[in-house]
LUMGUTOR-404221 format. One line per 4 residues: for each residue y, x, z of C-alpha. Coordinates in nm, 4 decimals, always signed. Last residue first. Example, Ala and Ser with C-alpha at 12.3 -4.5 7.8 and 13.67 -1.06 7.14 Angstrom:
<vexmars>
-0.1060,+1.3670,+0.7140 ~ -0.4500,+1.2300,+0.7800
</vexmars>
This chain:
<vexmars>
-1.0374,+1.3100,+0.0207 ~ -0.8254,+1.0970,-0.2133 ~ -0.6352,+0.8074,-0.0589 ~ -0.5567,+0.4940,-0.2594
-0.3027,+0.2452,-0.1319 ~ -0.3106,-0.1267,-0.0586 ~ -0.0369,-0.3481,+0.0821 ~ -0.0450,-0.6912,+0.2414
+0.2915,-0.8433,+0.3306 ~ +0.5065,-1.0485,+0.5682 ~ +0.3273,-1.0540,+0.9032 ~ +0.1823,-0.7112,+0.8342
-0.1510,-0.6285,+0.6748 ~ -0.2296,-0.2727,+0.5630 ~ -0.5115,-0.1758,+0.3275 ~ -0.6112,+0.1857,+0.2700
-0.8557,+0.2467,-0.0158 ~ -1.0699,+0.5587,-0.0288 ~ -1.1488,+0.7933,-0.3193 ~ -1.4031,+1.0699,-0.2921
-1.5340,+1.3536,-0.0805 ~ -1.7399,+1.2256,+0.2108 ~ -1.5581,+1.1246,+0.5286 ~ -1.6692,+1.2765,+0.8605
-1.3659,+1.5082,+0.8904 ~ -1.1251,+1.2322,+0.7874 ~ -0.9518,+1.2013,+1.1261 ~ -0.6963,+0.9230,+1.1260
-0.3241,+0.9554,+1.2024 ~ -0.0758,+0.6814,+1.2953 ~ +0.2739,+0.5749,+1.1941 ~ +0.4849,+0.2597,+1.2263
+0.3333,+0.1893,+1.5674 ~ +0.2036,-0.1575,+1.6496 ~ -0.1274,-0.0454,+1.5041 ~ -0.4379,-0.2529,+1.4604
-0.7754,-0.1173,+1.3636 ~ -1.0144,-0.0323,+1.0864 ~ -1.2280,+0.2530,+0.9577 ~ -1.5111,+0.3174,+0.7097
-1.5398,-0.0296,+0.5532 ~ -1.7784,-0.0152,+0.2565 ~ -1.6207,-0.1778,-0.0516 ~ -1.7541,+0.0383,-0.3360
-1.4261,+0.2304,-0.3519 ~ -1.4731,+0.3316,+0.0123 ~ -1.2698,+0.1211,+0.2502 ~ -0.9972,+0.1791,+0.5110
-0.8629,-0.1179,+0.7061 ~ -0.5318,-0.2049,+0.8733 ~ -0.3948,-0.4710,+1.1078 ~ -0.0283,-0.4671,+1.2070
+0.2491,-0.2146,+1.1550 ~ +0.4875,-0.1806,+0.8604 ~ +0.3161,+0.1342,+0.7387 ~ +0.3187,+0.5119,+0.7632
-0.0331,+0.6487,+0.7435 ~ -0.1393,+0.9992,+0.8378 ~ -0.4561,+1.1536,+0.6954 ~ -0.6868,+1.4027,+0.8619
-0.9231,+1.6911,+0.7896 ~ -0.8587,+1.7179,+0.4144 ~ -0.6481,+1.4396,+0.2647 ~ -0.5469,+1.4619,-0.0992
-0.2902,+1.3314,-0.0459 ~ -0.1182,+1.4296,+0.2770 ~ -0.0064,+1.1656,+0.3483 ~ -0.0614,+0.7902,+0.3220
+0.2190,+0.5398,+0.2501 ~ +0.2773,+0.1823,+0.3573 ~ +0.5992,+0.0018,+0.2712 ~ +0.7902,-0.2451,+0.4896
+0.9396,+0.0361,+0.6989 ~ +1.1374,+0.1445,+0.3903 ~ +1.3542,-0.1686,+0.4185 ~ +1.4353,-0.2828,+0.0664
+1.7943,-0.2664,-0.0584 ~ +1.7389,+0.0433,-0.2696 ~ +1.4262,-0.1126,-0.4185 ~ +1.6129,-0.4181,-0.5499
+1.8251,-0.2158,-0.7962 ~ +1.5070,-0.0591,-0.9308 ~ +1.3749,-0.4072,-1.0271 ~ +1.0181,-0.4329,-0.9051
+0.6915,-0.3945,-1.0962 ~ +0.3919,-0.5140,-0.8965 ~ +0.0586,-0.3381,-0.9115 ~ -0.3008,-0.4488,-0.9567
-0.6414,-0.2874,-0.9457 ~ -0.9420,-0.1628,-1.1360 ~ -1.1062,+0.1773,-1.1219 ~ -1.2833,+0.0872,-0.7974
-1.6473,+0.1625,-0.8689 ~ -1.7154,-0.1772,-1.0280 ~ -1.4415,-0.1040,-1.2813 ~ -1.6004,+0.2340,-1.3499
-1.9438,+0.0777,-1.4049 ~ -1.7806,-0.1748,-1.6378 ~ -1.6332,+0.0907,-1.8655 ~ -1.3083,-0.0631,-1.9900
-1.1090,+0.1029,-1.7122 ~ -0.8584,-0.1125,-1.5341 ~ -0.4918,-0.1781,-1.4630 ~ -0.3524,-0.5194,-1.3763
+0.0115,-0.6263,-1.3633 ~ +0.1259,-0.8370,-1.0706 ~ +0.3156,-1.1687,-1.1008 ~ +0.5518,-1.2573,-0.8163
+0.7891,-0.9604,-0.7868 ~ +0.8516,-0.9537,-1.1622 ~ +1.0158,-0.6521,-1.3218 ~ +0.9222,-0.6037,-1.6872
+1.2804,-0.5866,-1.8112 ~ +1.3434,-0.4181,-2.1437
</vexmars>
């Protein structure tokens, strides 16, 4: 009944090794719904719009951030004290990108489809 555990993440993956190598493998944490209401929304990163076309806006806790292709190539990085910033995606190829945000208290990763 209760799979919530903030310390031990669950893993998802595709059983085709070439897919796993291409980014179809990751982890997620299941939290108790009663704990989510108490959480500060500024601690969570979120990209929009998804899919991105000419630009993507990130809302995150602030701090260092990176954007990678699914094969690990870094396409953008920086530091933002602001809770929100926008990146141009005009030069990005179609595909899946991973946004990683590092704050003093957490590291979060989100997928962005372009």
